C-alpha positions as CSV (number, residue, x, y, z in Angstrom):
1,M,104.5,177.8,110.7
2,T,107.5,178.9,112.6
3,I,110.2,181.4,111.8
4,N,113.8,180.3,112.0
5,S,117.3,181.5,111.6
6,D,119.8,178.8,110.7
7,D,123.4,179.0,109.7
8,L,123.8,182.7,110.5
9,A,127.5,182.8,109.4
10,H,126.6,181.6,105.9
11,F,123.3,183.3,105.2
12,G,123.2,186.3,107.6
13,G,119.8,187.3,108.9
14,Y,119.2,187.0,112.5
15,L,115.8,185.9,113.9
16,D,114.6,189.6,114.5
17,D,115.7,190.4,110.8
18,N,113.8,187.4,109.6
19,F,110.7,188.5,111.5
20,R,111.0,192.1,110.3
21,G,111.4,190.9,106.6
22,L,108.4,188.7,106.8
23,Q,106.3,191.4,108.3
24,Q,107.3,194.0,105.7
25,T,107.1,191.6,102.7
26,F,103.7,190.3,103.6
27,V,102.3,193.3,105.4
28,L,101.4,191.3,108.5
29,D,99.7,192.8,111.5
30,D,100.8,192.0,115.1
31,P,98.2,189.1,115.6
32,A,99.6,187.5,112.5
33,M,103.1,187.9,113.8
34,A,102.2,186.4,117.1
35,A,101.0,183.2,115.5
36,P,104.4,181.8,114.5
37,L,105.8,182.9,117.8
38,R,103.2,180.7,119.6
39,N,103.7,177.9,117.2
40,A,107.4,177.9,118.0
41,V,106.7,177.8,121.7
42,H,104.3,174.8,121.2
43,A,106.9,173.1,118.9
44,A,109.8,173.5,121.4
45,F,111.0,170.7,123.5
46,R,109.7,172.4,126.7
47,T,107.4,171.4,129.6
48,D,104.1,173.1,130.0
49,T,105.6,174.8,133.0
50,R,108.2,176.4,130.8
51,R,105.8,177.2,128.0
52,A,103.3,179.0,130.0
53,P,105.3,182.1,130.8
54,L,106.6,182.3,127.2
55,L,103.0,182.2,125.9
56,E,102.0,184.8,128.4
57,D,104.9,187.1,127.3
58,I,103.5,186.8,123.7
59,S,100.0,187.7,124.9
60,S,101.3,190.6,126.9
61,W,103.2,191.9,124.0
62,L,100.2,191.6,121.7
63,E,98.0,193.4,124.2
64,A,100.4,196.2,124.6
65,Q,100.4,196.8,120.8
66,V,96.6,197.8,120.9
């Protein structure tokens, strides 16, 4: 699963709004919220060199939440 924000002009809802709504609606904790972020990084057309720092940022954010 990934979280997206398509056609902002038509639907509204920026990516951070979509994440906030998902977290509030389904009462998801931080590890559950990190999963779609990681999935998005893995699904993106990026090299492993470009993926690594993004995944590290997600891990660092998650560790800071504890």
